[in-house]
LUMNU-736507 format. One record per residue (C-alpha): residue number from 1; residue in one letter; x, y negated, z negated. Coordinates in steps of 0.05 Angstrom, whole numbers. Example, Ala and Ser with C-alpha at 12.3 -4.5 7.8 and 13.67 -1.06 7.14 Angstrom:
# LUMNU-736507
+-----+------+--------+--------+--------+
| pos | code |      x |      y |      z |
+-----+------+--------+--------+--------+
|   1 |    A |    246 |     90 |   -156 |
|   2 |    S |    273 |     21 |   -143 |
+-----+------+--------+--------+--------+
# end
This chain:
# LUMNU-736507
+-----+------+--------+--------+--------+
| pos | code |      x |      y |      z |
+-----+------+--------+--------+--------+
|   1 |    X |   1851 |    293 |  -1280 |
|   2 |    X |   1897 |    254 |  -1230 |
|   3 |    X |   1873 |    222 |  -1174 |
|   4 |    X |   1882 |    158 |  -1128 |
|   5 |    X |   1827 |     94 |  -1125 |
|   6 |    X |   1812 |    104 |  -1057 |
|   7 |    X |   1786 |    169 |  -1080 |
|   8 |    X |   1720 |    187 |  -1060 |
|   9 |    X |   1691 |    234 |  -1136 |
|  10 |    X |   1621 |    220 |  -1155 |
|  11 |    X |   1612 |    226 |  -1227 |
|  12 |    X |   1573 |    278 |  -1240 |
|  13 |    X |   1627 |    328 |  -1201 |
|  14 |    X |   1659 |    384 |  -1258 |
|  15 |    X |   1734 |    374 |  -1249 |
|  16 |    X |   1790 |    416 |  -1292 |
|  17 |    X |   1847 |    387 |  -1322 |
|  18 |    X |   1911 |    368 |  -1296 |
|  19 |    X |   1878 |    366 |  -1210 |
|  20 |    X |   1904 |    328 |  -1177 |
|  21 |    X |   1859 |    292 |  -1111 |
|  22 |    X |   1898 |    241 |  -1073 |
|  23 |    X |   1873 |    180 |  -1035 |
|  24 |    X |   1803 |    193 |   -981 |
|  25 |    X |   1792 |    260 |  -1023 |
|  26 |    X |   1719 |    265 |  -1017 |
|  27 |    X |   1680 |    305 |  -1068 |
|  28 |    X |   1610 |    307 |  -1070 |
|  29 |    X |   1561 |    317 |  -1140 |
|  30 |    X |   1550 |    400 |  -1139 |
|  31 |    X |   1620 |    410 |  -1143 |
|  32 |    X |   1658 |    445 |  -1192 |
|  33 |    X |   1734 |    447 |  -1188 |
|  34 |    X |   1785 |    487 |  -1237 |
|  35 |    X |   1856 |    460 |  -1277 |
|  36 |    X |   1924 |    448 |  -1234 |
|  37 |    X |   1892 |    438 |  -1169 |
|  38 |    X |   1914 |    390 |  -1114 |
|  39 |    X |   1866 |    363 |  -1077 |
|  40 |    X |   1888 |    331 |  -1008 |
|  41 |    X |   1884 |    268 |   -970 |
|  42 |    X |   1821 |    278 |   -930 |
|  43 |    X |   1792 |    333 |   -956 |
|  44 |    X |   1724 |    338 |   -970 |
|  45 |    X |   1689 |    383 |  -1018 |
|  46 |    X |   1613 |    384 |  -1020 |
|  47 |    X |   1570 |    419 |  -1051 |
|  48 |    X |   1561 |    474 |  -1083 |
|  49 |    X |   1638 |    493 |  -1067 |
|  50 |    X |   1655 |    530 |  -1132 |
|  51 |    X |   1744 |    529 |  -1136 |
|  52 |    X |   1773 |    579 |  -1191 |
|  53 |    X |   1845 |    545 |  -1218 |
|  54 |    X |   1912 |    536 |  -1187 |
|  55 |    X |   1879 |    518 |  -1123 |
|  56 |    X |   1914 |    481 |  -1061 |
|  57 |    X |   1866 |    447 |  -1004 |
|  58 |    X |   1914 |    419 |   -961 |
|  59 |    X |   1889 |    345 |   -911 |
|  60 |    X |   1830 |    352 |   -869 |
|  61 |    X |   1800 |    419 |   -890 |
|  62 |    X |   1719 |    412 |   -904 |
|  63 |    X |   1689 |    470 |   -964 |
|  64 |    X |   1622 |    478 |   -977 |
|  65 |    X |   1590 |    451 |   -912 |
|  66 |    X |   1521 |    469 |   -875 |
|  67 |    X |   1517 |    529 |   -846 |
|  68 |    X |   1511 |    525 |   -770 |
|  69 |    X |   1460 |    582 |   -766 |
|  70 |    X |   1405 |    559 |   -743 |
|  71 |    X |   1357 |    599 |   -788 |
|  72 |    X |   1387 |    553 |   -851 |
|  73 |    X |   1336 |    526 |   -869 |
|  74 |    X |   1365 |    475 |   -928 |
|  75 |    X |   1361 |    532 |   -980 |
|  76 |    X |   1409 |    537 |  -1036 |
|  77 |    X |   1476 |    576 |  -1034 |
|  78 |    X |   1539 |    566 |  -1056 |
|  79 |    X |   1617 |    564 |  -1039 |
|  80 |    X |   1663 |    606 |  -1082 |
|  81 |    X |   1743 |    606 |  -1071 |
|  82 |    X |   1788 |    648 |  -1122 |
|  83 |    X |   1838 |    628 |  -1164 |
|  84 |    X |   1910 |    609 |  -1134 |
|  85 |    X |   1879 |    601 |  -1059 |
|  86 |    X |   1908 |    558 |  -1015 |
|  87 |    X |   1871 |    528 |   -960 |
|  88 |    X |   1911 |    490 |   -889 |
|  89 |    X |   1899 |    433 |   -860 |
|  90 |    X |   1830 |    434 |   -827 |
|  91 |    X |   1803 |    502 |   -854 |
|  92 |    X |   1728 |    498 |   -856 |
|  93 |    X |   1702 |    540 |   -896 |
|  94 |    X |   1609 |    533 |   -887 |
|  95 |    X |   1566 |    550 |   -952 |
|  96 |    X |   1529 |    613 |   -952 |
|  97 |    X |   1458 |    622 |   -923 |
|  98 |    X |   1383 |    664 |   -947 |
|  99 |    X |   1423 |    732 |   -941 |
| 100 |    X |   1479 |    722 |   -992 |
| 101 |    X |   1467 |    659 |  -1014 |
| 102 |    X |   1550 |    651 |  -1010 |
| 103 |    X |   1601 |    653 |   -980 |
| 104 |    X |   1676 |    666 |  -1024 |
| 105 |    X |   1745 |    674 |  -1008 |
| 106 |    X |   1773 |    714 |  -1076 |
| 107 |    X |   1841 |    700 |  -1113 |
| 108 |    X |   1911 |    700 |  -1081 |
| 109 |    X |   1891 |    685 |  -1010 |
| 110 |    X |   1916 |    640 |   -955 |
| 111 |    X |   1888 |    611 |   -899 |
| 112 |    X |   1918 |    579 |   -853 |
| 113 |    X |   1902 |    514 |   -807 |
| 114 |    X |   1846 |    516 |   -772 |
| 115 |    X |   1813 |    579 |   -797 |
| 116 |    X |   1741 |    586 |   -796 |
| 117 |    X |   1696 |    622 |   -853 |
| 118 |    X |   1627 |    622 |   -836 |
| 119 |    X |   1561 |    628 |   -872 |
| 120 |    X |   1559 |    687 |   -925 |
| 121 |    X |   1611 |    727 |   -903 |
| 122 |    X |   1659 |    754 |   -969 |
| 123 |    X |   1754 |    756 |   -960 |
| 124 |    X |   1762 |    789 |  -1017 |
| 125 |    X |   1840 |    779 |  -1064 |
| 126 |    X |   1909 |    779 |  -1034 |
| 127 |    X |   1880 |    760 |   -970 |
| 128 |    X |   1927 |    729 |   -904 |
| 129 |    X |   1888 |    699 |   -852 |
| 130 |    X |   1929 |    667 |   -801 |
| 131 |    X |   1917 |    602 |   -760 |
| 132 |    X |   1861 |    596 |   -719 |
| 133 |    X |   1824 |    655 |   -734 |
| 134 |    X |   1747 |    636 |   -733 |
| 135 |    X |   1712 |    685 |   -775 |
| 136 |    X |   1630 |    694 |   -747 |
| 137 |    X |   1575 |    693 |   -799 |
| 138 |    X |   1574 |    758 |   -853 |
| 139 |    X |   1640 |    786 |   -837 |
| 140 |    X |   1673 |    824 |   -898 |
| 141 |    X |   1744 |    816 |   -910 |
| 142 |    X |   1766 |    867 |   -964 |
| 143 |    X |   1836 |    868 |  -1005 |
| 144 |    X |   1908 |    851 |   -985 |
| 145 |    X |   1878 |    849 |   -903 |
| 146 |    X |   1928 |    806 |   -862 |
| 147 |    X |   1885 |    771 |   -795 |
| 148 |    X |   1945 |    740 |   -740 |
| 149 |    X |   1938 |    684 |   -706 |
| 150 |    X |   1874 |    666 |   -668 |
| 151 |    X |   1832 |    725 |   -674 |
| 152 |    X |   1758 |    723 |   -672 |
| 153 |    X |   1716 |    765 |   -714 |
| 154 |    X |   1643 |    776 |   -698 |
| 155 |    X |   1582 |    778 |   -738 |
| 156 |    X |   1583 |    824 |   -799 |
| 157 |    X |   1630 |    868 |   -782 |
| 158 |    X |   1665 |    896 |   -832 |
| 159 |    X |   1753 |    895 |   -847 |
| 160 |    X |   1782 |    960 |   -898 |
| 161 |    X |   1831 |    939 |   -966 |
| 162 |    X |   1912 |    939 |   -929 |
| 163 |    X |   1886 |    940 |   -855 |
| 164 |    X |   1934 |    891 |   -811 |
| 165 |    X |   1893 |    854 |   -743 |
| 166 |    X |   1943 |    837 |   -683 |
| 167 |    X |   1944 |    767 |   -656 |
| 168 |    X |   1889 |    744 |   -610 |
| 169 |    X |   1848 |    813 |   -619 |
| 170 |    X |   1773 |    804 |   -614 |
| 171 |    X |   1744 |    837 |   -667 |
| 172 |    X |   1668 |    868 |   -642 |
| 173 |    X |   1672 |    944 |   -691 |
| 174 |    X |   1692 |    948 |   -765 |
| 175 |    X |   1763 |    960 |   -781 |
| 176 |    X |   1766 |   1022 |   -828 |
| 177 |    X |   1818 |   1021 |   -886 |
| 178 |    X |   1903 |   1018 |   -882 |
| 179 |    X |   1903 |   1014 |   -798 |
| 180 |    X |   1935 |    980 |   -750 |
| 181 |    X |   1885 |    955 |   -697 |
| 182 |    X |   1914 |    910 |   -638 |
| 183 |    X |   1888 |    920 |   -568 |
| 184 |    X |   1830 |    902 |   -524 |
| 185 |    X |   1781 |    936 |   -532 |
| 186 |    X |   1807 |    935 |   -603 |
| 187 |    X |   1840 |   1005 |   -626 |
| 188 |    X |   1875 |   1042 |   -677 |
| 189 |    X |   1954 |   1045 |   -673 |
| 190 |    X |   1966 |   1076 |   -740 |
| 191 |    X |   1970 |   1068 |   -815 |
| 192 |    X |   1987 |    998 |   -835 |
| 193 |    X |   2065 |   1036 |   -877 |
| 194 |    X |   2110 |    972 |   -881 |
| 195 |    X |   2042 |    938 |   -917 |
| 196 |    X |   2025 |    987 |   -962 |
| 197 |    X |   2104 |   1011 |   -979 |
| 198 |    X |   2111 |    945 |   -996 |
| 199 |    X |   2046 |    939 |  -1039 |
| 200 |    X |   2079 |   1012 |  -1079 |
| 201 |    X |   2041 |   1068 |  -1039 |
| 202 |    X |   2085 |   1119 |  -1044 |
| 203 |    X |   2109 |   1160 |   -995 |
| 204 |    X |   2058 |   1221 |  -1005 |
| 205 |    X |   1998 |   1169 |  -1007 |
| 206 |    X |   2026 |   1143 |   -944 |
| 207 |    X |   2022 |   1218 |   -914 |
| 208 |    X |   1957 |   1233 |   -937 |
| 209 |    X |   1929 |   1168 |   -896 |
| 210 |    X |   1969 |   1190 |   -838 |
| 211 |    X |   1939 |   1250 |   -841 |
| 212 |    X |   1866 |   1229 |   -855 |
| 213 |    X |   1871 |   1184 |   -791 |
| 214 |    X |   1901 |   1241 |   -753 |
| 215 |    X |   1836 |   1282 |   -763 |
| 216 |    X |   1783 |   1232 |   -746 |
| 217 |    X |   1836 |   1185 |   -689 |
| 218 |    X |   1875 |   1240 |   -663 |
| 219 |    X |   1836 |   1313 |   -659 |
| 220 |    X |   1763 |   1297 |   -657 |
| 221 |    X |   1732 |   1260 |   -598 |
| 222 |    X |   1661 |   1276 |   -645 |
| 223 |    X |   1655 |   1221 |   -715 |
| 224 |    X |   1614 |   1262 |   -742 |
| 225 |    X |   1665 |   1322 |   -729 |
| 226 |    X |   1712 |   1291 |   -755 |
| 227 |    X |   1701 |   1269 |   -810 |
| 228 |    X |   1670 |   1331 |   -837 |
| 229 |    X |   1744 |   1371 |   -817 |
| 230 |    X |   1762 |   1312 |   -858 |
| 231 |    X |   1724 |   1321 |   -912 |
| 232 |    X |   1735 |   1396 |   -921 |
| 233 |    X |   1810 |   1399 |   -899 |
| 234 |    X |   1848 |   1342 |   -926 |
| 235 |    X |   1863 |   1346 |  -1001 |
| 236 |    X |   1828 |   1301 |  -1049 |
| 237 |    X |   1859 |   1235 |  -1063 |
| 238 |    X |   1829 |   1163 |  -1070 |
| 239 |    X |   1845 |   1146 |  -1008 |
| 240 |    X |   1807 |   1194 |   -970 |
| 241 |    X |   1743 |   1176 |  -1022 |
| 242 |    X |   1753 |   1098 |   -998 |
| 243 |    X |   1772 |   1123 |   -918 |
| 244 |    X |   1710 |   1159 |   -908 |
| 245 |    X |   1664 |   1124 |   -949 |
| 246 |    X |   1680 |   1062 |   -905 |
| 247 |    X |   1665 |   1103 |   -843 |
| 248 |    X |   1606 |   1134 |   -859 |
| 249 |    X |   1586 |   1071 |   -879 |
| 250 |    X |   1592 |   1018 |   -819 |
| 251 |    X |   1536 |   1017 |   -783 |
| 252 |    X |   1565 |    984 |   -722 |
| 253 |    X |   1605 |   1033 |   -716 |
| 254 |    X |   1693 |   1038 |   -722 |
| 255 |    X |   1740 |   1015 |   -674 |
| 256 |    X |   1770 |   1057 |   -617 |
| 257 |    X |   1825 |   1111 |   -628 |
| 258 |    X |   1882 |   1096 |   -578 |
| 259 |    X |   1863 |   1119 |   -500 |
+-----+------+--------+--------+--------+
# end
């Protein structure tokens, strides 16, 4: 560990190998930091933080602060951050509450400046969240999601894998996998074909996804009918199962289609 004598590090904190902790950073007692991490000046890593290997935490970030949920009563909870994740300036990530007892950010993620991740949020791997995005409590963000700047995500919302959410969006309903979401109110504007191709999806997989959403968002106004038609008429594929399962489990409802 390499730390400046002006860093405030509790002697009981567990710090891995080759960790750099810069002046005026603060590390609390109940903290675990993996190997090869960099903690910048004025970052604060509070009790309950569990940080993986090769992470970067930039100035002013606050990790594992107590929840702002008025029901929070001091119960033990943690904040987990996976390997190779970058937390930029002034990001705030709050620990869990009695609901999940954990707030989690996966591996290979980038949270840009001023992002807020509230209590009990679960963020998957390879997620990019741009500047000023605000996640309320209990939000689930699946793998490979990209959220552009200044979007606001309402509590208990789920965002499916490989989805893309345009900047400035207000996300009040669940966003299904593989789609692009924009406009106000938030709407389906197509399949995230560029992102899918970058991640190795072939043309046939993308066509299958487009066919499913054509049934759901274009050809049918009734979701129950749309799901039945998609189940019966669209060929079996992993992508189909992911989409239909997500929608069936969306008790909050999914975002609207094109109008």
